[in-house]
C-alpha positions in Angstrom: 77.2 -40.6 2.8 79.0 -39.9 6.0 78.0 -43.1 7.6 79.3 -45.4 5.3 82.3 -43.5 5.4 82.5 -44.3 9.1 82.8 -40.3 9.2 80.4 -38.0 11.6 79.9 -33.9 11.4 79.1 -31.7 13.9 78.8 -27.7 13.8 78.0 -25.2 16.3 76.8 -21.5 15.9 78.8 -19.1 14.7 78.9 -16.2 16.7 79.2 -12.5 17.0 82.3 -11.2 18.5 80.6 -7.9 19.8 81.4 -9.3 23.2 83.3 -11.7 25.6 82.0 -15.3 25.4 78.9 -15.8 27.9 77.6 -19.0 29.5 74.9 -19.7 27.1 78.0 -20.0 24.5 79.7 -22.3 26.7 76.7 -24.7 27.2 76.4 -25.0 23.5 80.1 -25.9 22.9 80.4 -28.2 25.3 77.1 -29.8 24.1 78.7 -30.1 20.7 81.9 -31.0 22.1 80.2 -34.2 24.2 78.8 -35.3 20.9 82.1 -34.9 19.1 83.9 -36.9 21.9 80.9 -39.8 22.1 81.1 -40.2 18.0 85.0 -40.3 18.3 86.2 -41.8 21.7 83.3 -44.1 22.0 81.8 -45.2 18.4 85.4 -44.9 16.8 84.2 -42.7 14.0 86.3 -40.1 11.8 84.6 -36.6 13.5 84.6 -33.3 12.3 83.8 -30.4 14.6 83.6 -26.8 13.1 83.1 -23.5 14.0 84.3 -20.0 13.5 83.3 -16.3 14.1 80.6 -13.9 12.7 82.5 -10.6 11.7 81.0 -8.7 8.9 78.0 -7.6 11.3 76.8 -4.0 12.2 77.0 -5.2 15.7 80.1 -5.6 15.8 81.0 -2.4 14.3 79.0 -0.9 16.7 80.7 -2.6 19.5 83.8 -1.4 18.5 82.8 2.0 18.0 81.7 2.1 21.5 85.2 0.9 22.5 86.8 3.6 20.6 88.5 0.9 18.4 89.3 0.7 14.6 86.5 -2.1 13.5 89.2 -4.5 12.0 91.4 -4.2 15.4 88.4 -5.2 17.3 87.8 -8.1 15.4 91.1 -9.5 15.5 91.0 -9.1 19.3 87.8 -10.6 19.5 88.4 -13.8 17.3 91.3 -14.3 19.2 89.1 -13.9 22.4 86.8 -16.6 21.2 89.8 -19.1 19.5 91.3 -19.2 22.7 87.8 -19.8 24.5 87.2 -22.9 22.8 90.7 -24.2 23.8 90.0 -23.2 27.2 86.9 -25.2 27.6 88.4 -28.2 26.1 86.6 -27.6 22.7 89.0 -29.9 19.8 87.5 -28.1 17.1 88.7 -29.9 13.6 87.7 -26.8 11.4 87.9 -22.8 12.2 86.7 -19.9 9.8 86.8 -16.4 10.5 83.9 -14.5 8.8 86.9 -11.8 7.5 89.1 -14.1 6.1 89.4 -12.9 2.6 91.5 -15.7 1.3 89.1 -18.7 1.9 85.4 -17.6 3.5 84.8 -14.6 1.0 85.6 -16.5 -2.4 83.3 -19.5 -0.8 80.5 -17.5 -0.1 80.7 -15.7 -3.1 80.4 -18.7 -5.0 77.6 -19.9 -2.8 76.0 -16.8 -4.0 76.6 -17.3 -7.8 74.8 -20.8 -7.8 71.9 -19.3 -5.9 71.9 -16.5 -8.6 72.4 -18.9 -11.3 69.4 -21.0 -10.2 67.2 -18.1 -10.7 66.4 -17.5 -6.9 68.2 -13.9 -6.5 66.8 -10.7 -7.6 66.6 -7.1 -6.4 63.9 -5.0 -5.3 63.5 -2.1 -2.9 61.9 -2.9 0.4 60.7 -1.5 3.4 60.5 -3.0 6.8 61.2 -3.5 10.5 64.9 -4.3 11.2 66.2 -5.6 14.5 69.9 -4.7 14.7 70.4 -7.2 17.7 69.1 -10.6 15.5 70.2 -8.8 12.0 66.8 -9.6 10.9 63.5 -8.0 9.5 60.4 -8.9 11.3 56.7 -8.3 10.3 54.2 -6.7 12.5 52.6 -9.7 13.8 55.9 -11.2 14.8 56.7 -8.3 17.7 55.7 -8.3 21.1 53.9 -5.2 22.1 55.5 -3.7 19.2 59.2 -4.8 20.4 61.7 -7.4 18.9 60.8 -10.8 20.5 64.8 -11.8 20.9 65.8 -8.4 22.1 62.7 -6.4 23.9 64.1 -3.3 21.7 61.8 -1.6 18.8 63.3 -2.2 15.5 64.2 0.3 13.1 62.1 1.3 9.7 64.5 0.5 6.8 63.7 1.3 3.5 66.5 0.8 0.7 67.2 -1.5 -2.3 68.4 -5.1 -1.8 69.2 -8.2 -3.0 66.4 -10.8 -2.1 66.6 -14.5 -1.9 63.7 -16.4 -3.3 62.9 -18.4 -0.4 59.0 -18.9 -1.2 60.1 -21.4 -4.3 61.3 -23.7 -1.9 58.6 -23.9 0.9 57.0 -27.3 -0.2 60.7 -28.7 -0.4 61.3 -27.8 2.8 58.3 -28.9 4.6 59.0 -32.0 2.9 62.5 -32.6 4.0 60.9 -32.2 7.8 58.0 -34.1 7.6 59.6 -36.9 6.5 62.2 -36.8 8.6 65.1 -36.0 6.5 65.7 -32.9 8.4 65.8 -33.8 11.9 65.1 -31.0 14.4 65.1 -31.6 17.7 63.2 -31.6 19.7 59.6 -31.9 18.9 58.7 -28.6 20.4 61.3 -26.9 17.9 60.0 -29.4 15.2 56.5 -28.2 15.4 57.6 -24.4 15.4 59.3 -24.7 12.0 56.4 -26.4 10.7 54.1 -23.6 11.8 56.1 -21.1 10.7 56.4 -22.6 7.0 53.0 -23.3 6.6 52.1 -19.7 7.4 53.9 -19.1 4.1 57.7 -18.4 3.5 58.7 -14.7 2.3 61.5 -14.0 0.5 64.0 -12.3 2.7 66.7 -9.8 1.9 70.2 -11.1 1.5 72.6 -7.7 1.1 72.7 -4.1 2.6 73.7 -1.2 1.2 77.4 -0.3 1.3 76.8 2.7 3.1 74.1 1.2 5.9 76.7 -1.6 6.5 79.4 0.8 7.2 81.6 -0.7 4.4 82.0 -4.1 6.6 80.8 -7.3 4.7 81.6 -9.4 1.9 81.1 -7.8 -1.5 78.2 -9.0 -3.4 79.6 -10.5 -7.0 79.1 -7.6 -9.6 77.7 -4.9 -7.6 80.0 -2.8 -5.4 77.1 -0.6 -3.7 76.1 -3.6 -1.9 77.3 -6.3 0.6 76.0 -9.3 2.1 73.5 -9.5 4.6 75.3 -11.1 7.6 73.1 -14.2 7.7 74.0 -15.3 4.2 77.3 -14.6 4.7 77.7 -16.4 8.4 75.7 -19.5 7.5 78.3 -20.1 4.7 81.1 -20.6 7.4 79.7 -24.1 8.1 81.1 -24.9 4.6 83.9 -22.7 3.9 85.4 -23.8 7.7 85.3 -27.2 5.9 87.1 -26.3 2.9 84.3 -25.3 0.4 85.6 -23.7 -2.9 89.4 -24.4 -1.7 89.6 -28.1 -0.6 86.8 -30.0 -2.0 88.3 -33.2 -1.2 87.8 -32.5 2.6 84.3 -30.9 2.1 83.0 -34.0 0.0 84.5 -36.4 2.6 82.7 -34.9 5.7 79.5 -32.6 4.3 76.3 -32.8 4.8 76.7 -32.1 8.4 75.1 -34.9 10.5 74.0 -32.7 13.1 74.4 -28.7 13.6 73.8 -27.3 17.3 72.3 -24.2 17.7 70.1 -22.0 20.1 66.4 -21.7 19.7 66.6 -17.9 18.9 68.0 -18.8 15.8 66.0 -21.8 14.9 64.3 -20.6 11.9 67.7 -19.1 10.1 69.1 -23.0 10.2 66.1 -25.0 9.8 64.6 -22.9 7.1 67.0 -20.1 5.5 69.8 -22.1 5.3 68.1 -25.1 4.0 66.5 -22.9 1.0 70.1 -21.7 0.6 71.6 -25.3 0.2 68.8 -26.6 -1.9 69.4 -23.4 -4.1 72.9 -23.9 -4.5 72.4 -27.8 -5.4 74.1 -28.7 -1.9 73.4 -31.4 0.4 71.2 -30.4 3.7 72.1 -31.1 7.2 70.7 -34.5 8.6 69.9 -32.9 12.3 69.0 -29.4 13.4 70.1 -29.9 17.3 68.3 -26.7 19.1 69.0 -25.9 22.9 67.3 -23.6 25.3 68.7 -20.7 27.4 70.6 -20.6 30.9 68.9 -18.6 33.6 70.5 -17.4 36.8 69.1 -18.2 40.2 66.0 -18.5 38.2 66.2 -15.0 36.3 67.5 -13.9 32.9 71.1 -12.7 33.2 71.4 -8.9 32.5 74.4 -6.3 33.4 71.6 -4.3 35.2 70.6 -6.8 37.5 74.5 -7.9 38.1 73.7 -11.5 37.8 75.9 -12.3 34.9 78.0 -15.2 35.4 81.2 -15.4 33.9 82.1 -19.3 32.5 85.9 -18.6 33.0 85.2 -17.6 36.6 83.3 -21.0 37.0 86.0 -23.0 35.8 88.9 -21.3 37.5 86.6 -21.4 40.7 85.5 -25.2 40.4 87.6 -26.6 37.6 86.7 -27.4 34.0 85.5 -31.0 34.1 82.9 -30.4 37.3 81.8 -27.4 35.2 81.2 -29.5 32.0 79.2 -32.1 34.0 77.1 -29.6 35.5 75.7 -28.0 32.4 75.6 -31.3 30.4 73.8 -32.8 33.2 71.5 -30.3 35.4 70.9 -27.8 32.0 67.5 -29.8 30.1 69.5 -30.5 26.8 66.8 -28.9 24.7 65.0 -26.5 27.2 65.9 -23.7 29.4 67.9 -24.5 32.4 69.1 -22.7 35.6 72.6 -21.9 36.9 73.1 -21.1 40.7 76.1 -21.7 42.8 73.8 -23.3 45.5 72.9 -25.7 43.1 76.3 -25.9 41.8 77.4 -26.9 45.3 74.8 -29.6 45.9 75.7 -31.2 42.6 79.2 -31.4 43.0 79.1 -32.6 46.5 76.4 -35.2 45.7 77.2 -36.7 42.5 80.5 -35.9 42.2 82.5 -35.9 45.8 80.5 -38.4 47.5 78.9 -40.0 44.5 81.4 -40.9 41.8 84.8 -39.9 43.8 83.9 -41.9 46.8 83.0 -45.0 45.1 86.2 -45.0 43.1 88.3 -44.3 46.1 86.5 -46.8 48.3 86.6 -49.5 45.2 90.5 -48.6 44.9 91.1 -49.0 48.4 89.5 -52.5 48.5 91.4 -53.8 45.5 94.8 -52.3 46.5 94.5 -54.5 49.9 93.3 -57.7 48.4 95.9 -59.8 46.6 94.2 -60.2 43.5 95.0 -59.4 39.6 92.3 -57.6 37.4 91.3 -57.9 33.7 90.3 -55.1 31.7 86.7 -55.1 30.4 86.3 -56.3 26.4 85.0 -53.5 24.4 81.8 -55.3 23.8 81.2 -55.3 27.6 81.8 -51.8 27.6 79.3 -50.6 24.9 76.6 -52.7 26.0 74.2 -50.1 27.4 71.4 -49.8 25.4 69.6 -47.0 27.2 72.6 -45.0 27.3 73.1 -45.1 23.3 69.6 -44.7 22.6 69.9 -41.4 24.6 73.1 -40.1 23.1 71.9 -41.4 19.5 69.0 -39.3 20.0 70.9 -36.3 21.2 69.4 -36.3 24.7 72.6 -35.6 26.2 71.3 -34.8 29.8 69.4 -37.8 30.1 72.6 -40.1 28.9 74.6 -38.3 32.0 71.5 -39.0 34.6 71.7 -42.8 33.3 75.5 -43.1 34.1 74.7 -41.2 37.7 71.9 -43.9 38.3 74.5 -46.6 37.3 76.8 -45.2 40.0 74.3 -45.6 42.6 73.4 -49.2 41.5 77.1 -50.3 41.8 77.5 -48.4 45.3 74.4 -50.6 46.3 75.8 -53.8 44.6 79.0 -53.0 46.6 77.2 -52.9 49.6 74.9 -56.3 49.0 77.9 -58.1 48.1 80.3 -56.9 51.0 84.0 -57.8 49.5 85.7 -56.9 52.9 83.8 -59.5 54.5 84.6 -62.1 51.7 88.2 -63.9 50.7 89.6 -65.8 48.2 87.7 -66.6 44.8 84.3 -64.9 46.4 86.3 -61.8 47.1 87.5 -61.5 43.9 84.6 -62.2 41.9 82.5 -59.3 44.0 85.8 -57.1 43.4 85.8 -57.6 39.9 82.3 -56.9 39.2 82.5 -53.4 40.8 86.1 -53.0 39.2 84.4 -53.7 35.7 81.4 -51.5 36.3 83.6 -48.7 37.2 85.4 -48.9 34.1 82.4 -49.4 32.2 80.7 -45.9 33.6 84.3 -44.3 33.0 84.5 -45.3 29.3 80.9 -43.9 29.0 81.9 -40.9 31.0 84.1 -39.4 28.3 81.6 -37.1 26.5 81.0 -35.4 29.7 84.1 -35.3 31.9 87.1 -36.3 29.3 90.1 -35.9 31.8 88.3 -37.7 34.7 86.7 -40.5 32.4 90.5 -41.1 31.2 92.0 -41.2 35.0 89.8 -43.6 36.2 89.5 -45.9 33.3 93.4 -46.2 33.3 93.6 -46.6 36.9 91.1 -49.4 36.9 92.2 -51.0 33.9 95.7 -52.0 35.4 96.3 -55.5 36.5 96.9 -54.6 40.2 94.8 -51.7 41.3 96.3 -49.2 43.9 94.7 -46.8 46.1 93.4 -43.5 44.5 93.8 -39.9 45.7 90.5 -37.9 46.1 89.4 -36.8 42.4 86.9 -34.2 43.7 88.4 -32.3 46.8 85.7 -30.6 48.9 84.4 -27.5 48.1 85.4 -24.6 50.3 82.6 -23.3 52.5 
């Protein structure tokens, strides 16, 4: 298992490539990346972070048609946009797989299909249902909100055709047991209870294929049936394992699977906490340990929409404020497992209070005091850097925003202690002791700050780990009014 091998595996949701990445995507990527850096840089584990692009979707075909482009050309263009975006936002992926990858992904998901079929869990029938193209999902009448899809608030299409179905009902009791026993940990409790309620109502078998005609020829062919392609969710969920080498690099796959945590948005919880689990059980594969569910982001208290003109471009945010402050805001200010809000006003307040006047001012102040004193400083021992139970508890429970708030509180305490000790009024051993206390405390915060602002954390940690500490240039320039 991954803990005995000192490995840790993280995935985040596989996005459609029907539009450019939005702020919700970036929040999720940074949450996953913060876990990655915590496990790798603070705990010292061998960490695998994987993602991909969901390309065999009717949504993508429609987006290409609307733009007047060839579907494959569109997929190539937008897959590149997402790959570049991961790099732009500093997300260090270990594995990446495109849904249109016919060399590795298609054979892998077809092998998953064959395993489920061999278990007696795939059968064919004619089905009529209410289908939302936006969700790529069927809904029952009672799941609709005033006759509309609960996610997209549009009327679903009535669809009737012969498809293959997955026998999810067979795994109802087993999935329920996994969640109730904590073998599948869904965080937070709210999302766990939602899934328990969904399962206890009775799981229905779900369609896992579409006609070649309705899919417009886009999709992974069903083994042995040229008239059907795989349903996008059966296909896309398999990217988590094909990105890791399933079916072609089994040494890597066996080293890192199952995932320790899969980071997703609340709108796709049941696909990951129920459908995906059933598929893995059917195929005889291990199930993930944790499904980490986050909420949505609003803009100034309103849902973002093009019609309201309030869509916040995450690329523009980074160009305006810098990547590290944007990382900090999203990871600290947005509640990790519930909805949160972004506003430029609030961003400026947090930037000024926490970063410019808080962390930045404290570091400059202590560096100046240390540089003017004729003392030699010693880097803190690793045991001392890692002695912070409340921070580690928060991170181990995936309470990322809480962990960031704990570090902000630590900075306030360091500042308070500095004002109490008044090293500028001391001399000799007393001054050295007071300054050493402040320097060590800053080293510790910087070490633990790596998941949130890795470049800033590195700069601070290296600066305050020198025997002779020099003055420090401002880390966070004042924002232009």
